[in-house]
VMD Tcl script that draws the C-alpha trace (Angstrom):
set ca {
  {79.47 84.05 98.81}
  {82.55 83.44 96.67}
  {81.86 80.46 94.40}
  {85.10 80.14 92.43}
  {87.43 77.17 92.77}
  {90.07 79.09 94.75}
  {90.79 82.68 95.62}
  {93.47 84.12 93.41}
  {96.76 84.87 95.14}
  {96.53 88.54 94.20}
  {93.07 88.70 95.82}
  {94.37 87.26 99.10}
  {97.32 89.66 99.03}
  {94.99 92.63 98.54}
  {92.59 91.42 101.25}
  {95.37 91.16 103.85}
  {97.72 93.90 102.64}
  {97.42 96.15 105.69}
  {98.11 93.32 108.13}
  {101.04 92.16 106.00}
  {102.60 95.63 106.11}
  {102.17 95.64 109.89}
  {103.94 92.27 110.18}
  {106.82 93.55 108.05}
  {107.12 96.60 110.30}
  {107.13 94.49 113.49}
  {109.79 92.05 112.36}
  {111.92 94.78 110.75}
  {112.10 96.59 114.11}
  {113.28 93.44 115.87}
  {115.81 92.48 113.21}
  {117.23 96.00 113.17}
  {117.61 95.90 116.94}
  {119.46 92.60 116.85}
  {121.60 93.57 113.87}
  {122.57 97.13 114.76}
  {122.29 97.15 118.57}
  {123.69 93.67 119.28}
  {120.63 92.48 121.23}
  {121.47 88.77 121.10}
  {120.94 88.56 124.87}
  {117.25 89.50 124.47}
  {115.59 86.22 123.56}
  {113.07 83.66 124.73}
  {113.28 79.87 124.27}
  {111.19 78.02 121.72}
  {109.36 75.87 124.29}
  {106.87 78.53 125.46}
  {106.44 79.66 121.86}
  {105.50 76.11 120.87}
  {102.96 75.91 123.69}
  {101.40 79.26 122.79}
  {101.37 78.40 119.08}
  {99.67 75.06 119.77}
  {97.03 76.74 121.94}
  {96.36 79.39 119.29}
  {96.06 76.75 116.57}
  {93.51 74.80 118.63}
  {91.45 77.90 119.41}
  {91.48 79.08 115.79}
  {90.46 75.61 114.63}
  {87.61 75.54 117.15}
  {86.46 78.99 116.03}
  {86.52 78.15 112.33}
  {84.64 74.90 112.92}
  {81.94 76.68 114.95}
  {81.70 79.47 112.38}
  {81.27 77.03 109.52}
  {78.46 75.34 111.45}
  {76.71 78.72 111.75}
  {77.12 79.40 108.02}
  {75.90 75.96 107.04}
  {72.91 76.14 109.40}
  {71.97 79.53 107.93}
  {72.21 78.07 104.44}
  {69.93 75.16 105.37}
  {67.40 77.52 106.96}
  {67.29 79.75 103.91}
  {66.92 76.68 101.71}
  {63.99 75.63 103.89}
  {62.39 79.04 103.38}
  {62.77 78.67 99.61}
  {61.18 75.20 99.58}
  {58.34 76.14 101.93}
  {57.63 79.26 99.88}
  {57.33 77.21 96.71}
  {54.95 74.82 98.46}
  {52.90 77.70 99.82}
  {52.58 79.19 96.34}
  {51.34 75.90 94.88}
  {48.86 75.35 97.72}
  {47.45 78.87 97.40}
  {46.88 78.37 93.68}
  {45.20 74.97 94.00}
  {43.44 75.03 97.38}
  {41.43 78.22 96.95}
  {38.32 77.07 95.06}
  {34.56 77.58 95.06}
  {33.91 73.85 95.43}
  {32.92 74.10 99.10}
  {31.96 77.78 99.17}
  {28.80 78.70 101.06}
  {27.81 81.16 98.37}
  {28.69 82.19 94.87}
  {32.39 83.05 94.51}
  {33.59 84.57 91.27}
  {36.84 83.69 89.58}
  {38.03 87.27 90.09}
  {37.45 86.97 93.83}
  {39.51 83.79 94.01}
  {42.32 85.32 91.98}
  {42.28 88.42 94.20}
  {42.58 86.27 97.33}
  {45.41 84.28 95.78}
  {47.22 87.48 94.86}
  {46.82 88.95 98.35}
  {48.18 85.80 100.01}
  {51.08 85.56 97.58}
  {52.02 89.22 97.85}
  {51.77 89.09 101.63}
  {54.14 86.14 101.64}
  {56.62 88.12 99.53}
  {56.20 90.93 102.06}
  {57.05 88.47 104.84}
  {60.27 87.45 103.07}
  {61.08 91.13 102.53}
  {60.56 91.92 106.21}
  {62.66 88.92 107.21}
  {65.62 89.87 105.02}
  {65.49 93.43 106.37}
  {65.54 92.03 109.90}
  {68.51 89.84 109.05}
  {70.43 92.84 107.70}
  {69.74 95.03 110.74}
  {73.18 95.75 112.26}
  {74.12 94.38 115.68}
  {76.81 95.64 118.04}
  {79.01 92.61 117.41}
  {78.71 92.78 113.61}
  {81.80 94.81 112.72}
  {83.25 92.78 109.87}
  {81.63 94.88 107.16}
  {83.30 98.02 108.53}
  {86.81 96.76 107.68}
  {88.12 98.60 104.63}
  {89.23 95.49 102.73}
  {85.93 93.74 103.47}
  {84.08 96.72 102.03}
  {86.12 96.31 98.84}
  {84.84 92.74 98.48}
  {81.31 93.31 99.72}
  {78.33 94.06 97.53}
  {76.04 96.77 98.87}
  {72.88 94.91 99.86}
  {69.53 96.46 98.85}
  {68.47 96.63 102.51}
  {71.08 99.34 103.03}
  {69.71 101.53 100.24}
  {65.95 101.29 100.83}
  {63.69 101.26 103.88}
  {61.44 98.38 104.85}
  {58.33 100.52 104.57}
  {59.26 101.53 101.04}
  {59.82 97.92 100.01}
  {56.55 96.71 101.57}
  {54.38 99.29 99.80}
  {54.40 97.15 96.67}
  {52.87 94.15 98.42}
  {50.49 95.40 101.13}
  {47.44 97.59 101.37}
  {47.73 100.88 103.24}
  {45.93 99.56 106.32}
  {48.02 96.39 106.48}
  {51.23 98.36 105.97}
  {50.39 100.72 108.83}
  {49.54 97.76 111.06}
  {52.75 95.89 110.26}
  {54.97 98.95 110.73}
  {53.38 99.62 114.14}
  {54.63 96.27 115.47}
  {58.28 95.66 116.39}
  {58.53 92.22 114.81}
  {57.23 93.00 111.33}
  {57.66 89.50 109.93}
  {55.67 87.96 112.77}
  {52.86 90.46 112.20}
  {52.69 89.40 108.55}
  {52.36 85.72 109.40}
  {49.56 86.57 111.82}
  {47.78 88.40 109.01}
  {48.23 85.37 106.76}
  {46.73 83.05 109.35}
  {43.75 85.33 110.00}
  {43.10 85.63 106.27}
  {43.24 81.86 105.79}
  {40.77 81.39 108.65}
  {38.36 83.88 107.08}
  {38.60 82.08 103.74}
  {37.93 78.78 105.47}
  {34.84 80.22 107.17}
  {33.59 81.34 103.74}
  {34.17 77.86 102.35}
  {36.78 79.07 99.88}
  {39.30 76.79 101.59}
  {38.32 73.27 102.55}
  {38.90 72.41 106.23}
  {41.65 69.89 105.51}
  {43.28 72.31 103.07}
  {43.15 74.94 105.80}
  {45.08 72.62 108.12}
  {47.71 72.07 105.43}
  {48.13 75.81 104.88}
  {48.29 76.47 108.62}
  {50.99 73.81 108.81}
  {53.01 75.83 106.32}
  {52.50 78.97 108.42}
  {53.79 77.02 111.40}
  {56.83 75.91 109.37}
  {57.51 79.51 108.35}
  {57.38 80.54 112.01}
  {59.91 77.81 112.79}
  {62.27 78.88 110.01}
  {61.92 82.53 111.02}
  {62.78 81.66 114.62}
  {65.85 79.75 113.48}
  {67.13 82.72 111.49}
  {66.48 85.05 114.43}
  {68.37 82.69 116.72}
  {71.51 82.93 114.58}
  {71.10 86.67 114.05}
  {70.52 87.55 117.71}
  {73.01 85.15 119.32}
  {76.61 85.87 118.31}
  {79.58 83.56 118.40}
  {80.50 83.70 122.13}
  {82.54 86.85 122.60}
  {84.78 85.33 125.28}
  {86.08 82.81 122.75}
  {86.48 85.43 120.03}
  {88.24 87.85 122.41}
  {90.68 85.34 123.87}
  {91.41 83.99 120.42}
  {92.28 87.52 119.25}
  {94.53 88.22 122.25}
  {96.29 84.85 122.13}
  {97.02 85.24 118.43}
  {98.58 88.69 118.90}
  {100.53 87.47 121.92}
  {102.05 84.79 119.70}
  {102.80 87.20 116.86}
  {104.46 89.76 119.15}
  {106.59 87.22 121.03}
  {107.59 85.16 118.01}
  {110.38 87.55 116.84}
  {112.17 87.14 120.19}
  {112.58 83.44 119.45}
  {112.90 83.47 115.67}
  {115.38 86.32 115.12}
  {118.07 84.99 117.55}
  {117.73 81.58 115.91}
  {118.46 83.07 112.48}
  {121.33 85.03 114.02}
  {122.92 81.82 115.33}
  {122.51 80.13 111.96}
  {124.12 83.16 110.33}
  {127.08 82.94 112.71}
  {127.64 79.32 111.70}
  {127.42 80.20 108.00}
  {129.91 83.06 108.50}
  {132.71 80.55 108.99}
  {132.52 79.59 105.32}
  {130.48 82.40 103.74}
  {131.02 85.61 105.74}
  {128.82 87.88 103.64}
  {125.85 85.51 103.58}
  {126.25 84.73 107.26}
  {126.35 88.39 108.22}
  {123.10 89.09 106.37}
  {121.31 85.82 107.13}
  {119.43 87.33 110.06}
  {117.42 89.40 107.56}
  {115.95 86.20 106.10}
  {113.87 85.98 109.26}
  {111.67 88.77 107.87}
  {109.93 86.78 105.08}
  {109.71 83.68 107.29}
  {108.09 85.61 110.14}
  {105.72 87.42 107.78}
  {104.62 84.09 106.28}
  {103.96 82.53 109.70}
  {102.21 85.62 111.07}
  {100.13 85.97 107.90}
  {99.02 82.34 108.13}
  {97.84 82.57 111.76}
  {96.21 85.98 111.33}
  {94.44 85.09 108.08}
  {93.00 81.90 109.58}
  {91.72 83.91 112.54}
  {90.32 86.64 110.31}
  {88.50 84.16 108.10}
  {86.78 82.88 111.23}
  {85.78 86.40 112.27}
  {84.47 87.19 108.79}
  {82.09 84.24 108.80}
  {80.78 84.60 112.36}
  {77.60 86.39 111.28}
  {76.21 84.77 108.11}
  {73.39 87.33 107.77}
  {75.60 90.41 108.12}
  {75.86 90.80 104.36}
  {79.63 90.56 103.92}
  {81.48 88.34 101.48}
  {82.54 84.98 102.92}
}
mol new
graphics top color blue
foreach p $ca { graphics top sphere $p radius 0.5 }
foreach p [lrange $ca 0 end-1] q [lrange $ca 1 end] { graphics top cylinder $p $q radius 0.2 }
display resetview
């Protein structure tokens, strides 16, 4: 995520340069037609343009508001994972003791159990982040050339899950986890089974076991929340109509804007003929500015739809 105060103007220009060139091409075609082919008769009134523009503004605003909610929810979930992980680490260090053990338990045995639980938790986070980076059909933002320029290649795209998990799991556990579709769920099951075995040995006190199982439950909840955002996209009907409405506005706008500038130019011609004759060409920067504003607002919404896709936002 970009954390500066504001994006630099040059950065925004580079990010939207291809769309800006397209807008210049569209309006230049219309202005040339009106100027050289005398197409003043081909126009539409401003009233329908105002209605379409208002509708597009509402839809874009709704989209951006919904997208921000998805981003903020994802941020809260990931913050919850961080906090719960810290708590789990503290509990594992302090709640595994030989105080209530049924037999003699060496310090090395306790440290080994603590290490296994901690490493398995790291493996769970690794599996979860790989699941969050798994591409979906509706996640196309990262494919855009200017988004690739801003994006940082995530490690999940350069290494496999199995390779990353080798550092944290035994061979038998790794084979078991990789044989199950939902790898992160399999790891939490292993954690729970291990905690139960330690409780049966007396290494974990019964009330401590309940506390640790409560953390496993919380991790399941947080995992489910991330999967909900990942597997349920921003409703495509809203995104599709928003896209079509915006382009309808941008393609019709020249038919209302260019004749208006032509009329203003005719009025100016009475006192300043040269300026009046060329005034219609001033519609190009005005149109490009308006089109850029609507399109950039819509694109910002599309870019943030999928907070776990791995793109810059």
